MARNUKOL-502949 format. One line per 8 residues: number of its first residue (from 1); for each residue x, y, z of N, C-alpha, C. Coordinates in Angstrom, 3 decimals, padded with zeros to 6 digits. Each point is the difference from the previous one (the first is absolute). Layout:
BEGIN
NUM = X Y Z X Y Z X Y Z ~ ...
% end
This chain:
BEGIN
1 = -117.722 162.993 -170.939 -000.479 001.193 -000.676 -000.544 000.963 001.058 ~ 000.323 001.269 -000.132 -000.496 000.977 000.948 -001.505 000.138 -000.139 ~ -000.635 000.384 001.111 -001.459 000.069 000.023 -000.545 000.969 -001.055 ~ 000.605 001.185 -000.132 -000.477 000.974 -000.984 000.144 -000.519 -001.425 ~ 001.121 -000.675 -000.265 000.208 -000.559 -001.334 -000.993 -001.116 -000.276 ~ -000.278 -000.825 001.004 -000.971 -001.080 -000.160 -001.377 000.564 -000.285 ~ -000.384 001.047 000.737 -001.304 000.621 -000.221 -000.102 000.590 -001.401 ~ 001.093 000.623 -000.456 000.005 000.575 -001.336 -000.096 -001.097 -001.059
9 = 000.754 -001.084 000.194 -000.053 -001.146 -000.918 -001.415 -000.568 -000.051 ~ -000.609 -000.186 001.167 -001.353 -000.564 000.070 -001.003 000.889 -000.715 ~ 000.132 001.314 000.180 -000.922 000.948 -000.643 000.162 -000.030 -001.519 ~ 001.248 -000.014 -000.469 000.249 -000.034 -001.449 -000.525 -001.299 -000.599 ~ 000.313 -001.113 000.649 -000.470 -001.301 -000.486 -001.527 -000.033 -000.035 ~ -000.633 000.435 001.074 -001.457 000.009 000.067 -000.630 000.868 -001.069 ~ 000.573 001.184 -000.218 -000.520 000.894 -001.035 000.129 -000.628 -001.384 ~ 001.110 -000.692 -000.232 000.195 -000.644 -001.298 -000.963 -001.168 -000.205
17 = -000.230 -000.782 001.023 -000.978 -001.093 -000.121 -001.361 000.576 -000.373 ~ -000.412 001.042 000.697 -001.304 000.616 -000.278 -000.042 000.578 -001.414 ~ 001.068 000.707 -000.402 000.039 000.613 -001.325 -000.151 -001.049 -001.098 ~ 000.781 -001.075 000.092 -000.059 -001.030 -001.036 -001.289 -000.810 000.060 ~ -000.543 -000.188 001.185 -001.293 -000.693 000.120 -001.082 000.815 -000.711 ~ 000.002 001.309 000.247 -000.999 000.864 -000.634 000.226 000.100 -001.504 ~ 001.269 000.009 -000.433 000.284 000.029 -001.438 -000.540 -001.252 -000.686 ~ -000.041 -001.101 000.727 -000.540 -001.257 -000.522 -001.505 -000.120 000.231
25 = -000.608 001.096 000.469 -001.449 000.049 000.245 -000.455 -001.164 000.880 ~ 000.768 -000.201 001.075 -000.258 -001.105 000.915 -000.323 000.558 001.381 ~ -000.963 -000.594 000.663 -000.322 000.398 001.368 000.919 -000.728 000.978 ~ 000.018 000.473 001.235 000.761 -000.695 001.037 -000.517 -001.427 000.169 ~ -001.285 -000.168 -000.092 -000.601 -001.334 000.152 000.477 -000.924 -001.111 ~ 000.027 000.493 -001.234 000.445 -000.824 -001.124 001.477 -000.373 000.142 ~ 000.822 000.969 000.397 001.419 -000.304 000.191 000.175 -001.012 001.121 ~ -000.730 000.188 001.077 000.086 -000.929 001.136 -000.373 -001.419 -000.424
33 = -001.061 -000.141 -000.786 -000.413 -001.329 -000.464 001.091 -000.644 -000.853 ~ 000.634 000.792 -000.866 001.079 -000.526 -000.843 001.214 -000.411 000.823 ~ 000.202 000.650 001.143 001.143 -000.300 000.861 -000.335 -001.010 001.096 ~ -001.279 -000.374 000.097 -000.470 -000.898 001.059 000.261 000.562 001.395 ~ -000.279 001.299 000.136 000.115 000.671 001.291 -001.270 000.812 000.233 ~ -000.127 000.577 001.184 -001.170 000.819 000.319 000.151 001.400 -000.594 ~ -001.133 000.621 -000.294 -000.007 001.379 -000.496 000.660 000.922 001.004 ~ -000.180 -000.264 001.277 000.593 000.865 001.027 001.533 -000.040 -000.053
41 = 000.566 -001.116 -000.427 001.453 -000.093 -000.137 000.480 000.879 -001.147 ~ -000.725 -000.011 -001.121 000.332 000.888 -001.115 -000.075 001.446 000.464 ~ -001.022 000.328 000.751 -000.154 001.355 000.531 001.190 000.383 000.879 ~ 000.448 -000.920 000.818 001.158 000.263 000.869 001.272 000.186 -000.821 ~ 000.157 -000.772 -001.066 001.154 000.188 -000.890 -000.029 001.404 -000.595 ~ -001.164 000.387 -000.515 -000.120 001.289 -000.676 000.159 001.183 000.949 ~ -000.400 -000.162 001.225 000.124 001.093 000.967 001.382 000.048 000.649 ~ 000.804 -001.015 -000.249 001.333 -000.051 000.589 000.021 -000.536 001.416
49 = -001.134 -000.511 000.467 -000.081 -000.552 001.353 000.609 -001.390 000.103 ~ 000.169 -000.641 -001.149 000.540 -001.358 -000.028 000.794 -000.165 -001.288 ~ 001.140 -000.660 000.088 000.819 -000.238 -001.192 -000.210 -001.427 -000.496 ~ -000.210 -000.160 -001.310 -000.108 -001.355 -000.549 001.364 -000.677 -000.008 ~ -000.012 -001.307 000.071 001.246 -000.762 -000.113 000.536 000.153 -001.422 ~ 001.249 -000.368 -000.185 000.594 000.063 -001.337 -000.780 -000.886 -000.970 ~ -000.392 -001.182 000.463 -000.788 -000.903 -000.839 -001.332 000.651 -000.387 ~ -000.641 000.691 000.934 -001.267 000.662 -000.290 000.206 001.155 -000.974
57 = 001.114 000.709 000.124 000.289 001.083 -000.943 000.115 -000.564 -001.416 ~ 000.670 -001.133 -000.151 000.094 -000.652 -001.314 -001.392 -000.330 -000.543 ~ -000.868 -000.534 000.851 -001.359 -000.348 -000.427 -000.775 001.244 -000.419 ~ 000.129 001.060 000.786 -000.688 001.257 -000.323 000.486 000.517 -001.351 ~ 001.315 -000.030 -000.211 000.558 000.454 -001.275 -000.539 -000.815 -001.169 ~ -000.071 -001.292 000.192 -000.504 -000.870 -001.061 -001.458 000.324 -000.324 ~ -000.824 000.129 001.009 -001.423 000.261 -000.202 -000.232 001.377 -000.616 ~ 000.769 000.998 000.459 -000.193 001.362 -000.478 000.863 000.333 -001.221
65 = 000.686 -001.021 -000.520 000.829 000.132 -001.204 001.068 001.075 000.157 ~ 000.742 -000.109 001.110 001.088 000.926 000.309 001.306 -000.773 -000.161 ~ 000.960 000.610 -000.686 001.318 -000.601 -000.135 000.728 000.179 001.335 ~ 000.326 -001.071 000.663 000.623 000.066 001.322 001.407 000.581 -000.072 ~ 000.672 -000.161 -001.125 001.378 000.489 -000.136 -000.040 001.463 -000.095
% end
């Protein structure tokens, strides 16, 4: 994947994680606890600095009640 496309993908994914987390009235700390990860990792996902694995995306979708399809 080209660097610009990867950055755009990361930004879109991060924005969506944040949007759905806030729609569920959940803090980064609460989401992190549900995922068994650090709050700083959730922050990195949301800022686009780090991409979650496919397995982690499935977990996030499940917790935030997002249809993965």
